Each structure stands twice: as C-alpha cells, then as structure tokens.
C-alpha positions as protocol buffer text, in pm:
chain_id: "A"
residue {
  index: 1
  type: MET
  ca { x: 763 y: -2879 z: -138 }
}
residue {
  index: 2
  type: ILE
  ca { x: 505 y: -2923 z: -413 }
}
residue {
  index: 3
  type: ALA
  ca { x: 359 y: -3222 z: -232 }
}
residue {
  index: 4
  type: LEU
  ca { x: 337 y: -3015 z: 86 }
}
residue {
  index: 5
  type: ILE
  ca { x: 157 y: -2732 z: -93 }
}
residue {
  index: 6
  type: THR
  ca { x: -87 y: -2964 z: -272 }
}
residue {
  index: 7
  type: SER
  ca { x: -168 y: -3127 z: 64 }
}
residue {
  index: 8
  type: GLY
  ca { x: -345 y: -2807 z: 153 }
}
residue {
  index: 9
  type: GLY
  ca { x: -620 y: -2892 z: -90 }
}
residue {
  index: 10
  type: VAL
  ca { x: -833 y: -2666 z: -310 }
}
residue {
  index: 11
  type: LEU
  ca { x: -804 y: -2372 z: -75 }
}
residue {
  index: 12
  type: MET
  ca { x: -438 y: -2336 z: -176 }
}
residue {
  index: 13
  type: ILE
  ca { x: -557 y: -2195 z: -512 }
}
residue {
  index: 14
  type: PRO
  ca { x: -718 y: -1878 z: -369 }
}
residue {
  index: 15
  type: LEU
  ca { x: -431 y: -1853 z: -119 }
}
residue {
  index: 16
  type: ALA
  ca { x: -181 y: -1864 z: -406 }
}
residue {
  index: 17
  type: LEU
  ca { x: -373 y: -1593 z: -588 }
}
residue {
  index: 18
  type: CYS
  ca { x: -371 y: -1382 z: -272 }
}
residue {
  index: 19
  type: ALA
  ca { x: 3 y: -1430 z: -244 }
}
residue {
  index: 20
  type: LEU
  ca { x: 64 y: -1325 z: -603 }
}
residue {
  index: 21
  type: ALA
  ca { x: -161 y: -1016 z: -563 }
}
residue {
  index: 22
  type: ALA
  ca { x: 1 y: -914 z: -235 }
}
residue {
  index: 23
  type: THR
  ca { x: 352 y: -952 z: -381 }
}
residue {
  index: 24
  type: PHE
  ca { x: 261 y: -737 z: -681 }
}
residue {
  index: 25
  type: ILE
  ca { x: 103 y: -467 z: -467 }
}
residue {
  index: 26
  type: ILE
  ca { x: 396 y: -457 z: -220 }
}
residue {
  index: 27
  type: PHE
  ca { x: 663 y: -420 z: -492 }
}
residue {
  index: 28
  type: GLU
  ca { x: 451 y: -171 z: -691 }
}
residue {
  index: 29
  type: ARG
  ca { x: 399 y: 50 z: -390 }
}
residue {
  index: 30
  type: LEU
  ca { x: 759 y: 24 z: -279 }
}
residue {
  index: 31
  type: PHE
  ca { x: 878 y: 131 z: -624 }
}
residue {
  index: 32
  type: TYR
  ca { x: 622 y: 417 z: -630 }
}
residue {
  index: 33
  type: PHE
  ca { x: 717 y: 557 z: -287 }
}
residue {
  index: 34
  type: ILE
  ca { x: 1088 y: 534 z: -360 }
}
residue {
  index: 35
  type: SER
  ca { x: 1039 y: 703 z: -698 }
}
residue {
  index: 36
  type: VAL
  ca { x: 823 y: 979 z: -552 }
}
residue {
  index: 37
  type: ARG
  ca { x: 1069 y: 1048 z: -276 }
}
residue {
  index: 38
  type: ARG
  ca { x: 1360 y: 1074 z: -526 }
}
residue {
  index: 39
  type: ARG
  ca { x: 1165 y: 1307 z: -757 }
}
residue {
  index: 40
  type: ASP
  ca { x: 1048 y: 1526 z: -469 }
}
residue {
  index: 41
  type: ALA
  ca { x: 1414 y: 1562 z: -348 }
}
residue {
  index: 42
  type: GLU
  ca { x: 1521 y: 1663 z: -699 }
}
residue {
  index: 43
  type: LEU
  ca { x: 1232 y: 1914 z: -720 }
}
residue {
  index: 44
  type: SER
  ca { x: 1323 y: 2064 z: -385 }
}
residue {
  index: 45
  type: LEU
  ca { x: 1675 y: 2135 z: -512 }
}
residue {
  index: 46
  type: ALA
  ca { x: 1539 y: 2291 z: -831 }
}
residue {
  index: 47
  type: LEU
  ca { x: 1292 y: 2516 z: -645 }
}
residue {
  index: 48
  type: ASN
  ca { x: 1559 y: 2631 z: -406 }
}
residue {
  index: 49
  type: GLN
  ca { x: 1747 y: 2763 z: -708 }
}
residue {
  index: 50
  type: LEU
  ca { x: 1451 y: 2900 z: -909 }
}
residue {
  index: 51
  type: LEU
  ca { x: 1234 y: 3065 z: -645 }
}
residue {
  index: 52
  type: PRO
  ca { x: 1500 y: 3308 z: -516 }
}
residue {
  index: 53
  type: LYS
  ca { x: 1534 y: 3425 z: -876 }
}
residue {
  index: 54
  type: LEU
  ca { x: 1152 y: 3471 z: -904 }
}
residue {
  index: 55
  type: ASP
  ca { x: 1154 y: 3238 z: -1202 }
}
residue {
  index: 56
  type: TYR
  ca { x: 807 y: 3111 z: -1144 }
}
residue {
  index: 57
  type: ASN
  ca { x: 752 y: 2979 z: -1495 }
}
residue {
  index: 58
  type: ALA
  ca { x: 1058 y: 2756 z: -1474 }
}
residue {
  index: 59
  type: ALA
  ca { x: 944 y: 2645 z: -1124 }
}
residue {
  index: 60
  type: ILE
  ca { x: 602 y: 2551 z: -1260 }
}
residue {
  index: 61
  type: ARG
  ca { x: 766 y: 2352 z: -1542 }
}
residue {
  index: 62
  type: ALA
  ca { x: 984 y: 2173 z: -1288 }
}
residue {
  index: 63
  type: CYS
  ca { x: 681 y: 2086 z: -1085 }
}
residue {
  index: 64
  type: SER
  ca { x: 501 y: 1946 z: -1392 }
}
residue {
  index: 65
  type: ALA
  ca { x: 806 y: 1737 z: -1484 }
}
residue {
  index: 66
  type: ALA
  ca { x: 832 y: 1583 z: -1140 }
}
residue {
  index: 67
  type: ASP
  ca { x: 463 y: 1469 z: -1154 }
}
residue {
  index: 68
  type: THR
  ca { x: 428 y: 1375 z: -789 }
}
residue {
  index: 69
  type: PRO
  ca { x: 143 y: 1478 z: -557 }
}
residue {
  index: 70
  type: LEU
  ca { x: 371 y: 1724 z: -380 }
}
residue {
  index: 71
  type: SER
  ca { x: 496 y: 1880 z: -704 }
}
residue {
  index: 72
  type: LEU
  ca { x: 146 y: 1919 z: -849 }
}
residue {
  index: 73
  type: VAL
  ca { x: 13 y: 2082 z: -534 }
}
residue {
  index: 74
  type: THR
  ca { x: 314 y: 2311 z: -542 }
}
residue {
  index: 75
  type: ARG
  ca { x: 246 y: 2390 z: -905 }
}
residue {
  index: 76
  type: LYS
  ca { x: -112 y: 2479 z: -828 }
}
residue {
  index: 77
  type: ALA
  ca { x: 0 y: 2710 z: -549 }
}
residue {
  index: 78
  type: LEU
  ca { x: 252 y: 2877 z: -783 }
}
residue {
  index: 79
  type: GLU
  ca { x: -16 y: 2925 z: -1050 }
}
residue {
  index: 80
  type: CYS
  ca { x: -238 y: 3096 z: -790 }
}
residue {
  index: 81
  type: ARG
  ca { x: 43 y: 3301 z: -635 }
}
residue {
  index: 82
  type: ARG
  ca { x: -134 y: 3636 z: -702 }
}
residue {
  index: 83
  type: LEU
  ca { x: -431 y: 3538 z: -484 }
}
residue {
  index: 84
  type: CYS
  ca { x: -452 y: 3605 z: -115 }
}
residue {
  index: 85
  type: GLU
  ca { x: -292 y: 3364 z: 131 }
}
residue {
  index: 86
  type: SER
  ca { x: -615 y: 3207 z: 245 }
}
residue {
  index: 87
  type: GLU
  ca { x: -731 y: 3143 z: -113 }
}
residue {
  index: 88
  type: ILE
  ca { x: -396 y: 2976 z: -204 }
}
residue {
  index: 89
  type: GLU
  ca { x: -425 y: 2754 z: 103 }
}
residue {
  index: 90
  type: ASP
  ca { x: -781 y: 2648 z: 11 }
}
residue {
  index: 91
  type: ILE
  ca { x: -687 y: 2577 z: -351 }
}
residue {
  index: 92
  type: ALA
  ca { x: -376 y: 2380 z: -250 }
}
residue {
  index: 93
  type: ALA
  ca { x: -576 y: 2179 z: 7 }
}
residue {
  index: 94
  type: SER
  ca { x: -836 y: 2097 z: -258 }
}
residue {
  index: 95
  type: GLU
  ca { x: -565 y: 1987 z: -500 }
}
residue {
  index: 96
  type: ALA
  ca { x: -400 y: 1773 z: -230 }
}
residue {
  index: 97
  type: GLY
  ca { x: -733 y: 1601 z: -164 }
}
residue {
  index: 98
  type: VAL
  ca { x: -759 y: 1509 z: -530 }
}
residue {
  index: 99
  type: LEU
  ca { x: -400 y: 1378 z: -547 }
}
residue {
  index: 100
  type: MET
  ca { x: -369 y: 1193 z: -216 }
}
residue {
  index: 101
  type: PRO
  ca { x: -535 y: 874 z: -363 }
}
residue {
  index: 102
  type: ARG
  ca { x: -216 y: 830 z: -565 }
}
residue {
  index: 103
  type: TYR
  ca { x: -47 y: 737 z: -238 }
}
residue {
  index: 104
  type: GLU
  ca { x: -336 y: 520 z: -127 }
}
residue {
  index: 105
  type: HIS
  ca { x: -362 y: 329 z: -454 }
}
residue {
  index: 106
  type: LEU
  ca { x: -412 y: -50 z: -394 }
}
residue {
  index: 107
  type: LEU
  ca { x: -372 y: -17 z: -14 }
}
residue {
  index: 108
  type: THR
  ca { x: -739 y: -115 z: 46 }
}
residue {
  index: 109
  type: ALA
  ca { x: -678 y: -426 z: -170 }
}
residue {
  index: 110
  type: LEU
  ca { x: -364 y: -512 z: 32 }
}
residue {
  index: 111
  type: GLY
  ca { x: -557 y: -483 z: 357 }
}
residue {
  index: 112
  type: THR
  ca { x: -835 y: -697 z: 218 }
}
residue {
  index: 113
  type: ILE
  ca { x: -585 y: -964 z: 106 }
}
residue {
  index: 114
  type: ALA
  ca { x: -439 y: -970 z: 461 }
}
residue {
  index: 115
  type: ASN
  ca { x: -787 y: -1034 z: 611 }
}
residue {
  index: 116
  type: VAL
  ca { x: -904 y: -1278 z: 342 }
}
residue {
  index: 117
  type: SER
  ca { x: -589 y: -1490 z: 352 }
}
residue {
  index: 118
  type: THR
  ca { x: -622 y: -1522 z: 730 }
}
residue {
  index: 119
  type: MET
  ca { x: -981 y: -1633 z: 696 }
}
residue {
  index: 120
  type: LEU
  ca { x: -897 y: -1878 z: 416 }
}
residue {
  index: 121
  type: GLY
  ca { x: -633 y: -2028 z: 642 }
}
residue {
  index: 122
  type: LEU
  ca { x: -886 y: -2059 z: 921 }
}
residue {
  index: 123
  type: LEU
  ca { x: -1135 y: -2212 z: 680 }
}
residue {
  index: 124
  type: GLY
  ca { x: -872 y: -2470 z: 585 }
}
residue {
  index: 125
  type: THR
  ca { x: -820 y: -2549 z: 955 }
}
residue {
  index: 126
  type: VAL
  ca { x: -1195 y: -2601 z: 1001 }
}
residue {
  index: 127
  type: THR
  ca { x: -1246 y: -2814 z: 693 }
}
residue {
  index: 128
  type: GLY
  ca { x: -937 y: -3024 z: 774 }
}
residue {
  index: 129
  type: THR
  ca { x: -1059 y: -3080 z: 1126 }
}
residue {
  index: 130
  type: ILE
  ca { x: -1405 y: -3180 z: 999 }
}
residue {
  index: 131
  type: GLN
  ca { x: -1240 y: -3430 z: 763 }
}
residue {
  index: 132
  type: ALA
  ca { x: -1034 y: -3568 z: 1049 }
}
residue {
  index: 133
  type: PHE
  ca { x: -1344 y: -3625 z: 1262 }
}
residue {
  index: 134
  type: GLY
  ca { x: -1507 y: -3783 z: 961 }
}
residue {
  index: 135
  type: VAL
  ca { x: -1218 y: -4030 z: 941 }
}
residue {
  index: 136
  type: PHE
  ca { x: -1262 y: -4117 z: 1307 }
}
residue {
  index: 137
  type: SER
  ca { x: -1636 y: -4166 z: 1265 }
}
residue {
  index: 138
  type: ARG
  ca { x: -1590 y: -4403 z: 972 }
}
residue {
  index: 139
  type: GLY
  ca { x: -1300 y: -4604 z: 1101 }
}
residue {
  index: 140
  type: GLY
  ca { x: -1331 y: -4626 z: 1479 }
}
residue {
  index: 141
  type: ALA
  ca { x: -1079 y: -4491 z: 1725 }
}
residue {
  index: 142
  type: LEU
  ca { x: -783 y: -4467 z: 1492 }
}
residue {
  index: 143
  type: GLY
  ca { x: -946 y: -4452 z: 1148 }
}
residue {
  index: 144
  type: ASP
  ca { x: -758 y: -4468 z: 822 }
}
residue {
  index: 145
  type: PRO
  ca { x: -405 y: -4329 z: 896 }
}
residue {
  index: 146
  type: ALA
  ca { x: -360 y: -4205 z: 534 }
}
residue {
  index: 147
  type: GLN
  ca { x: -690 y: -4013 z: 531 }
}
residue {
  index: 148
  type: LEU
  ca { x: -628 y: -3883 z: 882 }
}
residue {
  index: 149
  type: SER
  ca { x: -284 y: -3750 z: 794 }
}
residue {
  index: 150
  type: SER
  ca { x: -427 y: -3588 z: 481 }
}
residue {
  index: 151
  type: ALA
  ca { x: -692 y: -3408 z: 677 }
}
residue {
  index: 152
  type: VAL
  ca { x: -441 y: -3290 z: 939 }
}
residue {
  index: 153
  type: ALA
  ca { x: -205 y: -3174 z: 663 }
}
residue {
  index: 154
  type: GLN
  ca { x: -478 y: -2971 z: 503 }
}
residue {
  index: 155
  type: ALA
  ca { x: -554 y: -2800 z: 835 }
}
residue {
  index: 156
  type: LEU
  ca { x: -195 y: -2721 z: 908 }
}
residue {
  index: 157
  type: VAL
  ca { x: -76 y: -2622 z: 560 }
}
residue {
  index: 158
  type: THR
  ca { x: -364 y: -2387 z: 487 }
}
residue {
  index: 159
  type: THR
  ca { x: -327 y: -2222 z: 826 }
}
residue {
  index: 160
  type: ALA
  ca { x: 46 y: -2169 z: 775 }
}
residue {
  index: 161
  type: ALA
  ca { x: -6 y: -2045 z: 421 }
}
residue {
  index: 162
  type: GLY
  ca { x: -272 y: -1800 z: 528 }
}
residue {
  index: 163
  type: LEU
  ca { x: -51 y: -1655 z: 802 }
}
residue {
  index: 164
  type: MET
  ca { x: 251 y: -1640 z: 573 }
}
residue {
  index: 165
  type: ILE
  ca { x: 52 y: -1420 z: 334 }
}
residue {
  index: 166
  type: ALA
  ca { x: -131 y: -1217 z: 599 }
}
residue {
  index: 167
  type: ILE
  ca { x: 166 y: -1121 z: 820 }
}
residue {
  index: 168
  type: PRO
  ca { x: 376 y: -943 z: 553 }
}
residue {
  index: 169
  type: SER
  ca { x: 58 y: -798 z: 400 }
}
residue {
  index: 170
  type: VAL
  ca { x: -36 y: -636 z: 730 }
}
residue {
  index: 171
  type: ILE
  ca { x: 318 y: -510 z: 795 }
}
residue {
  index: 172
  type: PHE
  ca { x: 349 y: -350 z: 451 }
}
residue {
  index: 173
  type: HIS
  ca { x: -8 y: -216 z: 457 }
}
residue {
  index: 174
  type: ASN
  ca { x: 63 y: -33 z: 783 }
}
residue {
  index: 175
  type: TYR
  ca { x: 400 y: 89 z: 650 }
}
residue {
  index: 176
  type: PHE
  ca { x: 240 y: 230 z: 336 }
}
residue {
  index: 177
  type: VAL
  ca { x: -38 y: 396 z: 535 }
}
residue {
  index: 178
  type: SER
  ca { x: 230 y: 553 z: 759 }
}
residue {
  index: 179
  type: GLU
  ca { x: 419 y: 676 z: 448 }
}
residue {
  index: 180
  type: THR
  ca { x: 96 y: 822 z: 310 }
}
residue {
  index: 181
  type: ASN
  ca { x: 36 y: 1014 z: 633 }
}
residue {
  index: 182
  type: LYS
  ca { x: 392 y: 1142 z: 627 }
}
residue {
  index: 183
  type: ALA
  ca { x: 351 y: 1251 z: 262 }
}
residue {
  index: 184
  type: ALA
  ca { x: 31 y: 1443 z: 354 }
}
residue {
  index: 185
  type: ALA
  ca { x: 226 y: 1622 z: 632 }
}
residue {
  index: 186
  type: ARG
  ca { x: 514 y: 1699 z: 391 }
}
residue {
  index: 187
  type: ILE
  ca { x: 271 y: 1848 z: 136 }
}
residue {
  index: 188
  type: GLU
  ca { x: 110 y: 2070 z: 400 }
}
residue {
  index: 189
  type: ALA
  ca { x: 443 y: 2189 z: 529 }
}
residue {
  index: 190
  type: ALA
  ca { x: 577 y: 2255 z: 181 }
}
residue {
  index: 191
  type: VAL
  ca { x: 271 y: 2460 z: 81 }
}
residue {
  index: 192
  type: THR
  ca { x: 288 y: 2661 z: 403 }
}
residue {
  index: 193
  type: GLN
  ca { x: 655 y: 2739 z: 339 }
}
residue {
  index: 194
  type: LEU
  ca { x: 591 y: 2821 z: -26 }
}
residue {
  index: 195
  type: ILE
  ca { x: 311 y: 3064 z: 64 }
}
residue {
  index: 196
  type: TYR
  ca { x: 536 y: 3231 z: 318 }
}
residue {
  index: 197
  type: ASN
  ca { x: 810 y: 3271 z: 59 }
}
residue {
  index: 198
  type: LEU
  ca { x: 570 y: 3399 z: -204 }
}
residue {
  index: 199
  type: LYS
  ca { x: 422 y: 3661 z: 27 }
}
residue {
  index: 200
  type: LYS
  ca { x: 760 y: 3790 z: 138 }
}
residue {
  index: 201
  type: GLY
  ca { x: 859 y: 3826 z: -225 }
}
residue {
  index: 202
  type: VAL
  ca { x: 1105 y: 3536 z: -266 }
}
C-alpha cells in the first residue's frame, strides 16, 4: 500500500494534506450539527414548560445555556418581547444573520478541498502522461518498461487519490449546506411561533 501511494509522486503530499483537512472538517461539522440538534431539542422542551408560566427570565437563561444559533435568536426575541411584532422580527432576523456563519464554518474550505483535490489528481494524470511520452521518445517504441510503468502509476494513482478525496468532500459539503438551509428555516419558524405566543400572552 505504501509503495502504491509513493508511486503517485510528489503530488501525493498535497493530496494527503487535502485528505487530512477534509477528514477533520467533516468530523468537526458532523459533531457540531449533532450537538446543536440535541441542544435545540432540549431547549424546546424547556421553553414548552417555561413560556406557559410566563417565566421569561428562566427561558432567557435556558437559551443562553444552550448556546446555539436558534437559542440565541430566541433569547434576543425574548429580550425584546415588549417591542412591537415587526420590530421583534427585524431584530431576530438581524441576530440570525450574525449567527448563521456558525453553521457555515469551514464549509467554504471543504468545497475548495473538493475542487483542488480533483485538479491535483488531473495534474498528476497530465504529468504522468507527459513522463510516459518522454519515455517513448527516449527509448523508441517500447521505451524503458520500468520508467514507463512508473509514469503510468503516477497518472493513475494521483487521479484515483484526487477522486477519493473529492467525492466524499462534495457529498458532505452538499449535506452540510442542506443542513444549514434547514437550520435557517427552523430559526425563522421558531421566531414566528415565539412572537405569536408572546403577543397572545403565553
């Protein structure tokens, strides 16, 4: 396996770095989204108990403890509950705009890794092919079999490595973007429901 990897040449170094970075980002984002979803679920249960009692101070403390974008937007809306409905909506929307980058953290980097690893694999294909033609030009029709096999190995290994990094990176990037969009919709729905409850005196 090591010999196969090293046959890809110097381009395997940046590809390996891309693989490490993509793995870190994927696991970090998975942990974040799972953690946020769990804390939001716990907060929802707490608010369902506190808001009917009009215990807004305890609800605000629960939102601060959850420390998720949804909870912090909810906290801001609760703090501004005495304002009119349109003002609460504007303040909550502004707060959501500030907090949404928490969901988007490192997603641009993951998308970049997907593109770069693909191009690095393609670059390896091109350089390997150039080396293979160089072997033919120096050694006639067949050339040096060892040099020829090395050039072909570089082309194939770098291409495969680039695709193995790019494919899961693209899949998880799109998944995280989808989760971010869903989170934005959940925040909007939660704020709308909260304002309705506040204005009817719940």
